[in-house]
C-alpha positions in Angstrom: -0.3 0.0 -0.1 1.6 3.4 -1.0 0.5 6.1 0.4 0.9 10.2 -1.0 1.4 12.9 0.5 0.6 16.4 -0.1 3.1 19.3 -0.1 2.8 21.4 2.9 2.9 25.4 2.1 5.4 26.9 4.1 5.1 30.7 5.3 6.8 32.6 4.3 7.6 30.9 1.2 11.4 32.3 0.4 14.6 31.7 2.8 15.8 35.1 3.1 14.4 37.5 5.2 12.1 40.0 4.2 12.7 43.6 5.2 11.7 44.9 8.4 9.0 47.3 8.9 8.3 49.5 12.0 5.1 49.9 12.6 5.4 52.9 14.9 7.5 54.7 12.2 4.9 53.5 9.1 2.0 55.0 11.5 4.2 58.1 11.8 4.6 58.5 8.2 0.9 57.6 7.9 -0.3 60.4 10.0 2.0 63.0 8.1 0.7 61.6 4.9 3.2 60.7 3.7 4.6 56.7 2.2 4.9 54.4 5.0 8.0 53.0 3.2 10.2 56.1 2.1 8.5 58.8 4.1 8.8 61.1 1.0 6.0 60.6 -1.2 2.3 61.8 -0.7 0.2 59.1 0.5 -3.4 60.9 -0.5 -4.1 62.4 -3.9 -7.7 63.8 -2.7 -8.7 64.4 1.4 -9.5 60.8 2.0 -8.6 58.8 -1.4 -4.7 57.2 -1.4 -2.5 57.8 -4.4 -2.7 54.9 -6.4 1.3 54.5 -6.2 4.0 56.4 -4.0 5.7 59.4 -6.6 9.0 58.3 -5.3 9.1 54.8 -4.2 6.4 53.0 -6.4 4.6 51.5 -3.9 1.4 50.1 -4.7 -1.6 51.7 -2.7 -4.5 50.7 -4.2 -5.1 47.4 -2.8 -5.4 48.5 0.9 -8.5 48.0 2.9 -9.0 51.1 5.7 -12.5 50.9 5.2 -14.8 52.7 8.3 -11.6 52.1 11.0 -10.6 55.5 10.7 -13.9 57.4 11.3 -14.5 54.8 14.5 -11.5 55.6 15.8 -12.2 59.3 14.9 -15.5 58.9 16.6 -13.8 57.5 19.4 -10.9 60.1 19.4 -12.9 63.3 19.7 -15.7 61.7 21.8 -13.0 61.3 24.4 -12.1 65.0 24.1 -15.4 66.7 23.7 -17.6 64.7 25.9 -15.8 65.3 29.3 -15.3 68.8 28.5 -19.0 69.4 27.7 -19.8 67.7 30.9 -17.8 70.1 33.3 -18.9 72.4 31.6 -22.8 71.6 32.2 -21.9 70.9 35.6 -20.3 73.8 36.7 -21.9 76.7 34.2 -25.1 75.2 33.0 -25.1 77.4 29.8 -28.1 77.6 28.0 -28.7 74.8 25.6 -29.0 76.8 22.5 -24.9 77.9 23.4 -23.9 74.5 24.1 -24.7 73.7 20.8 -23.4 76.7 18.9 -20.2 75.7 20.5 -19.7 71.7 20.7 -21.4 71.3 17.4 -18.3 73.1 15.4 -15.8 72.0 17.5 -16.9 68.4 17.5 -17.0 68.5 13.3 -13.7 70.4 12.9 -12.1 68.0 14.8 -13.5 65.4 13.0 -12.1 66.7 9.8 -9.0 67.6 10.7 -8.4 64.1 12.4 -9.8 62.1 9.9 -7.2 61.9 7.1 -4.1 61.6 9.3 -5.9 58.8 11.2 -6.7 57.2 8.1 -3.0 57.5 6.8 -1.8 55.8 10.3 -4.3 53.1 9.8 -2.7 52.5 5.9 0.8 53.0 7.3 -0.3 50.4 10.2 -1.6 47.8 7.3 1.8 48.0 5.5 3.9 47.4 8.4 2.0 44.0 9.1 1.9 43.6 5.6 -2.2 43.2 5.6 -4.2 43.9 2.6 -1.5 43.4 -0.4 1.2 45.1 1.2 3.4 41.8 1.2 6.1 41.3 -1.9 5.1 37.6 -1.7 2.1 36.4 -0.7 1.1 32.6 -0.4 0.4 30.4 -3.2 -2.9 28.8 -1.9 -4.5 32.2 -1.2 -7.0 33.4 -4.1 -6.9 36.8 -5.1 -9.7 38.9 -4.2 
């Protein structure tokens, strides 16, 4: 009786070590709107649209999947800043509701718009550093393309 064995796929497939990718450096570059790989090229071509590739190192950005994570993170950050201030002002001074709306709504909107692009850049940098969503040069052969 002869048994056949199927070859197992080894991850990562190549034997030489892959380049080190520092998570904090990549996220910091993304926060500044720069390429997470080289730190020189622009990450965004419009407010929230990533460029197709880096103009300096040719890193491809077209396959990133930030989805809704940046928006959720901005909501958490802005909420943790605005809500304690609003509660403190309401508790200590009790201004009219109209005055509170006139102050907190523009502050919340402004902070959200200012933070959205840097947070998305940091998420793309995080994905690049962890080799997620197509940022790996040598993906395994047994994973189907999406």
